[in-house]
C-alpha positions, -999 to 999 in steps of 0.1 A, spaced: 449 -238 164 458 -207 181 490 -208 205 471 -209 241 506 -198 255 506 -165 242 489 -147 269 493 -115 282 508 -107 318 475 -91 327 455 -118 320 476 -142 341 467 -117 373 445 -132 394 412 -109 401 423 -93 433 455 -84 417 434 -69 386 415 -47 411 443 -33 430 465 -27 395 433 -9 384 426 11 413 464 21 416 460 37 378 487 10 371 462 -6 346 438 6 324 403 -6 320 405 -2 286 438 -20 283 423 -51 301 392 -51 281 415 -47 248 434 -76 264 404 -96 272 389 -90 237 420 -102 219 421 -134 243 383 -143 235 392 -138 200 421 -166 199 409 -191 220 372 -190 223 367 -204 183 383 -234 200 365 -237 234 334 -221 229 329 -211 266 316 -176 259 285 -167 240 264 -136 229 295 -117 235 287 -80 230 300 -59 203 337 -47 208 332 -10 202 304 -9 232 327 -26 256 357 -6 249 336 27 256 323 13 288 359 6 300 369 40 287 339 54 311 354 36 340 384 45 335 373 85 334 356 75 369 386 64 384 404 96 371 376 115 388 386 95 423 352 75 415 354 38 421 323 16 420 339 -14 437 366 -40 439 353 -54 403 357 -17 389 364 -25 350 367 -60 355 352 -81 324 323 -105 336 302 -131 315 271 -141 333 259 -178 331 234 -183 303 208 -193 326 207 -161 348 197 -126 335 216 -97 322 199 -66 308 202 -68 274 217 -100 266 198 -132 253 190 -158 286 190 -186 265 194 -217 291 207 -234 257 172 -241 247 160 -231 213 127 -220 226 146 -192 246 171 -185 218 152 -147 214 144 -139 249 163 -104 261 152 -96 294 150 -57 302 165 -61 339 194 -77 356 190 -107 376 201 -101 411 238 -115 409 240 -96 376 230 -64 391 250 -72 425 285 -77 401 276 -47 382 273 -25 413 306 -37 424 320 -23 391 321 -54 366 315 -52 331 293 -74 316 308 -88 284 286 -115 275 271 -148 288 289 -184 293 275 -214 279 254 -241 294 236 -276 285 200 -271 273 179 -257 303 212 -264 327 204 -302 328 233 -324 331 271 -320 334 280 -318 297 279 -284 285 263 -284 249 230 -272 236 214 -267 201 215 -229 202 255 -225 205 272 -259 206 295 -274 230 320 -260 253 352 -280 253 379 -284 279 402 -263 289 429 -289 291 417 -313 260 391 -298 237 379 -333 227 366 -339 260 335 -325 281 339 -292 303 315 -306 327 282 -284 337 263 -269 338 286 -240 344 308 -253 322 315 -222 302 323 -201 332 352 -229 340 363 -229 308 368 -191 302 384 -194 338 408 -219 333 419 -204 295 422 -169 308 392 -154 290 380 -140 324 397 -136 359 367 -146 380 334 -162 369 297 -169 384 277 -199 382 251 -219 398 247 -255 415 218 -278 416 235 -313 412 275 -304 411 272 -275 385 298 -253 401 320 -284 413 320 -306 385 334 -280 360 355 -264 382 372 -304 391 375 -310 351 394 -274 344 418 -273 369 398 -244 392 379 -235 426 338 -236 425 321 -227 456 282 -242 464 274 -215 492 249 -224 520 217 -227 510 204 -188 509 234 -171 512 234 -162 475 197 -154 467 181 -161 431 158 -135 414 138 -134 394 125 -169 400 89 -186 397 88 -200 433 107 -185 466 95 -210 491 100 -246 476 128 -243 451 157 -245 472 182 -271 460 198 -249 433 218 -219 441 245 -194 427 278 -190 432 312 -181 427 340 -198 405 378 -185 407 415 -195 400 424 -186 438 404 -190 474 409 -152 475 389 -144 446 364 -167 455 356 -152 488 354 -117 471 329 -129 445 311 -146 475 310 -117 491 295 -95 463 270 -121 457 258 -127 490 234 -114 513 198 -108 522 175 -96 496 136 -94 506 125 -108 471 138 -139 487 123 -145 520 145 -175 527 182 -158 519 206 -153 546 229 -128 554 264 -122 539 291 -145 554 320 -136 578 355 -126 566 333 -106 538 363 -86 525 376 -119 508 408 -114 533 416 -141 560 434 -135 591 457 -161 608 441 -193 606 462 -224 610 449 -259 596 469 -276 623 445 -301 638 415 -297 613 396 -327 612 385 -340 581 363 -371 574 373 -390 543 342 -402 526 355 -417 497 332 -437 474 310 -444 503 324 -479 510 323 -489 474 287 -478 471 295 -452 444 310 -465 413 344 -448 406 365 -447 372 402 -457 382 419 -434 393 396 -408 408 400 -419 448 438 -421 444 439 -384 428 417 -371 457 438 -394 484 468 -371 471 448 -339 478 443 -357 514 480 -359 518 484 -322 507 459 -315 539 477 -338 561 509 -318 550 499 -289 568 485 -303 600 452 -316 591 440 -349 609 423 -370 580 403 -401 592 380 -423 571 347 -422 578 315 -441 566 284 -423 555 264 -437 582 230 -437 567 216 -454 536 224 -439 507 203 -454 481 174 -440 507 188 -406 501 192 -412 465 153 -419 464 146 -390 481 168 -370 461 148 -381 429 115 -370 443 129 -335 450 148 -332 415 116 -346 398 91 -319 416 115 -291 408 132 -296 374 96 -307 358 83 -273 372 107 -255 354 102 -274 320 63 -275 324 53 -242 310 73 -250 281 48 -281 275 16 -257 278 22 -258 236 25 -296 226 45 -284 195 75 -275 218 81 -310 231 102 -314 199 124 -289 207 132 -299 241 158 -325 248 150 -359 258 165 -357 295 145 -325 304 111 -344 289 121 -375 308 125 -355 341 88 -344 333 73 -375 327 90 -391 356 71 -362 378 37 -371 363 12 -384 391 38 -371 420 16 -366 452 18 -340 479 25 -374 500 55 -384 481 70 -349 483 67 -348 521 80 -379 527 107 -371 507 110 -341 527 110 -361 559 138 -376 544 157 -351 536 156 -333 570 166 -364 587 198 -366 563 206 -329 574 205 -337 608 228 -366 604 253 -344 583 251 -319 611 261 -349 636 290 -356 611 301 -320 612 301 -320 652 334 -346 649 349 -329 618 353 -295 605 349 -308 567 337 -339 551 359 -347 519 346 -370 490 355 -369 449 338 -344 429 333 -367 403 330 -403 398 344 -401 361 371 -384 343 362 -357 316 346 -381 286 347 -375 249 327 -344 236 304 -370 213 292 -390 245 260 -374 259 264 -390 294 282 -420 308 263 -450 304 286 -473 327 311 -469 352 333 -497 360 306 -519 346 280 -507 365 248 -494 346 238 -461 351 200 -461 352 195 -424 346 213 -394 325 223 -380 361 233 -412 381 269 -408 374 267 -376 394 253 -392 426 286 -381 444 274 -345 445 242 -347 462 251 -349 494 260 -313 501 232 -300 481 205 -320 498 216 -309 533 220 -272 522 256 -275 534 285 -250 519 311 -274 495 339 -260 478 356 -279 451 394 -281 451 420 -295 424 437 -328 434 459 -331 401 457 -347 369 453 -380 351 480 -398 333 468 -383 300 465 -347 313 428 -345 326 421 -327 359 403 -343 387 386 -323 421 377 -331 457 346 -318 477 354 -302 512 318 -299 527 317 -276 556 291 -268 586 259 -250 581 268 -216 568 304 -222 575 316 -206 546 344 -185 561 358 -218 578 356 -234 546 375 -208 526 404 -207 555 408 -244 551 408 -241 510 432 -213 511 457 -232 532 450 -261 512 457 -240 479 490 -230 493 503 -266 496 490 -276 463 505 -247 438 525 -273 418 490 -283 407 475 -250 402 500 -236 382 496 -261 356 478 -242 329 464 -256 294 492 -246 276 514 -271 297 494 -299 288 508 -313 256 483 -329 231 
């Protein structure tokens, strides 16, 4: 196994520092690309986070062109020359979008998706893709096209998902910043399990294009992942903003420079939802790790108060299932028009489609009404608190050979995604939510906590997270190379 301690100083730099160094001509784009490619060659064979890597000669030539632009005083933006890999469910022109499915193995789009286009316009050099579960279903990144992505801190464990490749590439210093998407914790779970930050934006903040439907399919959203909150804000600003092709998209957020002001966390009210008073089964140590994070918030002046959800979580889950069945099945259904494809689709995806058979408009509208009531309820809680906190995950990173957790503390999981139920509350309400690291298990595995913000409240949420980041440096500075195996 390659020695992960051999990391050039340039790859330890955060994205905003790389940007400053490149624009000050202290660091060349070609130099950064060479270091990045060497790092990928060193650790990617172990972790399998980056897939469909472009040829080295092409990438170095592109980096040289970006150096030439700067020599003429021309910058494309803050990401000028920074290597970036796009999550393998989003389009990047000339690279396969496989979605981890053998049915999509040879699909190569000729145009960028909106998120990739915006990052390229800001100067990013797209080097390849980051690995995902098949059809991005489940929080365990493995698929029959590229195989499994392995946790940055323990390659025998899952990286989470579906943005598992993105999180591991960040944590292992193959990327300085990463994009992802989140339907049921897909930015938050892998961030938690790889000791980085992941932000699920407000619904509509980061528009998706191309998509089959622009009106109903509004539970999933793209968003940023980073090792610092400042980088998270910068990438969100690049990704965010209205686009007429996405009619429900909203404007970019305040503090769009990614630089925050004189915010003080004193007396910020945090409502601690915990395990929803025992409703959510949690492995031992998860709640305690999050409580350690809450104490860091208290240490910087926040006021933490235990809080009951105040509405029936089982009713929320049932309404969620209706929405998920309808939206997920609609993505898989086109592949089932040819019956022979069924043998090439994983069982969990087929289960989603089978569950949706016979789903009526009346059922979907009833679930939509339940969702509307839940949103109003969450808004009521957020009139009393600036943020709501709960764990990112209900289990620690599990063995690669485990498809999904069957039980938690003796409680049987009745679906392949029931063990991720803790992630649905921000998604179902369309609220911004950030995953922040909260330390490590005794065996050296990372954990994370969700902070849910007010409607369209990314700016305030990022300010709270940045204050927290300053108080959690001892955890954040633990790199994969410092965990002995």
